[in-house]
C-alpha positions in Angstrom: 9.7 -2.2 -85.0 13.5 -1.4 -85.2 15.8 -2.7 -81.9 15.9 0.8 -81.0 12.5 1.1 -80.5 12.1 -2.5 -79.0 14.5 -1.4 -76.4 12.9 1.6 -75.6 9.8 0.2 -75.0 10.5 -2.5 -72.8 12.4 0.3 -70.7 9.2 2.4 -70.0 7.6 -0.6 -69.6 9.3 -1.7 -66.8 10.0 1.5 -65.1 6.4 2.4 -65.0 5.8 -0.8 -63.4 8.7 -0.7 -60.7 7.5 3.0 -60.1 3.6 1.8 -60.1 5.0 -1.2 -57.5 6.8 1.4 -55.4 4.1 4.0 -55.0 1.1 1.3 -53.8 0.8 1.1 -49.9 2.5 -1.7 -48.0 0.6 -3.7 -45.6 0.3 -2.1 -41.8 2.6 -3.3 -39.8 1.3 -5.0 -36.7 2.4 -3.3 -33.6 4.2 -6.7 -31.3 1.7 -7.3 -28.2 2.4 -9.3 -25.4 -0.4 -10.8 -23.4 -1.8 -8.3 -21.1 -1.0 -7.6 -18.0 -3.7 -8.0 -15.2 -4.0 -5.3 -13.1 -2.7 -6.8 -9.4 -5.0 -5.4 -6.8 -4.1 -5.8 -3.0 -5.9 -8.4 -0.8 -7.2 -7.9 2.6 -4.0 -8.8 3.9 -2.1 -6.6 1.5 -0.4 -8.9 -0.5 -0.1 -7.9 -3.8 -0.2 -11.5 -5.7 -0.4 -11.7 -9.7 -1.2 -15.1 -11.2 1.5 -16.2 -14.4 0.0 -15.7 -18.1 1.2 -17.8 -20.7 4.5 -16.4 -22.1 5.0 -14.5 -18.7 8.8 -14.4 -17.8 10.3 -13.3 -14.5 11.8 -10.5 -16.4 8.6 -9.0 -18.3 7.1 -9.5 -14.7 9.5 -6.9 -13.4 9.7 -4.8 -16.4 5.9 -4.3 -16.2 5.2 -4.2 -12.5 8.4 -2.3 -11.1 9.6 -5.1 -8.7 13.1 -5.5 -9.2 14.2 -9.3 -10.5 16.1 -9.5 -7.3 13.1 -8.9 -5.0 10.8 -11.1 -7.1 13.4 -13.8 -6.5 13.2 -13.1 -2.8 9.8 -12.9 -2.1 8.8 -15.7 -3.9 12.0 -18.1 -3.2 13.1 -18.5 -6.6 16.5 -19.4 -8.3 18.6 -17.8 -10.8 17.2 -21.1 -12.7 14.1 -21.3 -11.9 11.2 -21.2 -14.5 7.8 -19.8 -14.0 4.9 -22.1 -14.9 1.3 -20.8 -16.0 -0.9 -20.5 -13.6 1.7 -19.9 -10.6 0.9 -17.5 -8.5 3.7 -15.0 -7.3 3.5 -12.2 -4.6 4.8 -8.9 -6.1 4.8 -7.4 -2.9 2.5 -5.2 0.3 0.8 -2.6 -0.3 0.2 -2.1 3.9 -3.4 -2.6 4.5 -5.2 0.2 7.0 -3.8 -0.2 10.5 -5.3 0.9 13.4 -3.7 4.2 14.8 -3.3 6.0 18.1 -4.9 9.0 16.2 -8.1 9.5 13.9 -6.3 8.3 11.1 -7.2 6.0 8.3 -6.0 5.4 5.2 -6.2 3.9 1.6 -3.4 4.0 1.1 0.4 6.7 2.1 -0.8 9.0 4.5 1.7 12.5 3.4 -0.4 14.7 5.9 -0.1 13.9 9.8 -3.8 14.5 11.7 -3.3 16.7 14.5 -5.5 18.1 16.7 -6.1 21.4 17.8 -7.7 22.4 21.0 -10.9 25.1 21.0 -11.1 24.1 17.2 -14.2 21.9 16.4 -13.6 21.3 12.4 -10.8 19.6 10.3 -9.7 18.9 6.8 -9.9 16.1 4.9 -7.6 15.4 1.5 -8.4 13.5 -1.3 -5.7 12.2 -4.0 -6.3 9.6 -6.4 -3.4 9.3 -8.3 -2.3 7.5 -11.7 -0.5 3.7 -9.8 1.8 3.8 -12.4 3.8 0.6 -11.1 0.3 -1.0 -9.8 2.3 -1.7 -6.2 -0.8 0.3 -4.2 1.8 2.8 -2.8 1.8 6.3 -4.1 5.3 8.2 -5.2 5.9 11.4 -6.3 5.5 11.0 -10.4 2.7 9.8 -9.8 -0.4 12.6 -10.5 -4.3 12.8 -9.6 -6.8 10.7 -12.4 -8.6 13.0 -14.2 -12.3 12.3 -14.7 -13.1 11.1 -11.6 -15.5 11.4 -8.5 -14.5 12.2 -4.5 -17.3 11.8 -2.3 -17.1 12.8 1.2 -19.8 12.0 4.0 -20.6 12.0 7.4 -22.1 9.0 8.9 -24.8 11.2 10.5 -25.5 13.4 7.7 -23.5 16.1 9.2 -22.3 16.8 6.4 -21.7 15.6 3.0 -20.1 16.8 -0.8 -18.6 15.7 -3.9 -16.1 16.8 -5.9 -13.7 15.7 -9.2 -10.9 14.6 -8.9 -8.4 17.3 -9.9 -9.4 20.6 -8.9 -7.1 24.0 -10.1 -6.0 26.1 -7.4 -5.8 30.1 -7.7 -2.4 29.9 -9.4 -4.1 27.7 -12.2 -2.0 24.8 -10.7 -4.1 21.2 -11.1 -4.0 19.8 -7.8 -6.6 17.3 -5.9 -9.3 18.8 -3.8 -9.5 19.1 -0.1 -12.7 19.5 2.3 -11.8 22.2 4.4 -13.6 23.5 8.0 -16.3 20.2 7.8 -17.6 19.2 11.1 -15.7 16.8 13.3 -17.1 13.0 13.5 -17.0 9.7 11.5 -16.7 10.3 7.9 -16.9 7.4 5.2 -14.7 8.6 1.8 -15.6 7.1 -1.7 -13.4 7.7 -4.9 -14.7 6.5 -8.2 -12.3 6.3 -10.6 -12.4 7.2 -14.7 -13.7 4.4 -16.9 -10.8 2.6 -18.7 -8.6 2.4 -15.2 -8.7 -0.6 -12.4 -8.1 0.3 -8.4 -5.0 -1.1 -7.0 -6.1 0.4 -3.3 -9.6 -0.1 -1.6 -11.7 2.6 -3.0 -13.9 3.3 0.3 -12.5 4.0 3.8 -13.6 5.3 7.1 -11.9 8.5 9.1 -12.6 9.6 12.1 -12.0 13.0 11.9 -11.3 15.7 15.5 -10.8 18.8 16.0 -8.1 20.9 14.1 -7.2 17.1 12.2 -5.7 17.9 8.5 -5.5 14.2 6.9 -4.7 13.5 3.3 -6.0 9.5 1.7 -4.4 8.4 -1.5 -6.2 6.0 -3.7 -4.5 4.4 -6.2 -5.8 3.7 -10.2 -4.1 2.3 -12.9 -5.1 2.6 -16.7 -6.2 -1.0 -17.8 -4.6 -3.1 -20.8 -7.2 -2.4 -23.2 -7.4 1.0 -22.6 -3.4 1.6 -23.1 -3.4 -0.6 -25.7 -5.9 1.8 -27.5 -4.0 4.9 -26.8 -1.2 3.0 -28.2 -0.8 4.7 -32.4 -0.8 1.7 -35.1 2.0 2.2 -37.2 0.6 1.5 -40.7 3.2 1.9 -44.1 3.2 3.7 -46.9 4.5 5.0 -50.1 4.9 8.0 -52.2 1.9 8.5 -54.1 4.3 10.5 -56.3 6.0 7.5 -57.3 2.7 6.2 -58.7 2.5 9.3 -60.7 5.6 8.7 -62.4 5.0 5.4 -63.1 1.7 5.8 -64.2 3.0 8.4 -66.6 6.0 6.3 -67.6 3.4 3.6 -68.6 1.7 5.6 -70.7 4.9 6.9 -72.6 6.0 2.7 -73.4 2.2 2.5 -74.7 2.7 5.1 -76.8 5.8 4.8 -77.9 4.8 1.2 -78.5 2.1 1.9 -80.9 4.3 4.2 -82.6 6.5 1.8 -83.3 4.0 -0.2 -84.5 2.6 1.9 -87.0 6.2 2.7 -88.2 6.9 -0.8 -89.2 3.7 -1.2 -90.9 4.7 1.9 -93.1 7.5 0.3 -93.7 
């Protein structure tokens, strides 16, 4: 085999191996995941408590819960240099449990439509909003939209009225909204919300309300996407290399083998 043929053969084989390696699939890149953040739920006294997990920091808890570092330190008497311990219980805030009122309003969260009595009217309206509690604080913010695929049940305790609805409905103009039960008899009602699978409640899901003539009452119920359900939504990033490089590499390997065979035959015949 001549020196020139040997160089060509070596070059072709090396190029083929290089392009074949470049075309091989890269291993999937594992997405970095922190310990799942359990959805905090208000207790009977309205306090939202969280138990510190392994790897938690005050910064991470603030980022996930939406409560500022300064507020967390103030609520829990923590200094700038204090370090959280696994199993430590900290206060995230107050959800504001239902309080007795002078009017007929009972609430599972925040009442945004005040109840008003109208003389001479024997019916009222109850609106129910099951919202996506993004920060898990049990208090509905404007950007927290209705949760789909759940169910709302409104039942008068003496069987005067009973009805159900999906947690989201469409208005006449096509806008997605939440259900309102209009012109229903006055009485004492149980309102229950069944949240969809994959969500955890951040408020009570059952509340009683006394409906007076002319009342228009809105009740808010919070639910937050669970850590497991959120993880399933996130795409898993996978690496990959171009298949064209693989084809080119195979071609160069074949060319190198062909040059080698040709050089071998020429050497023997010479």
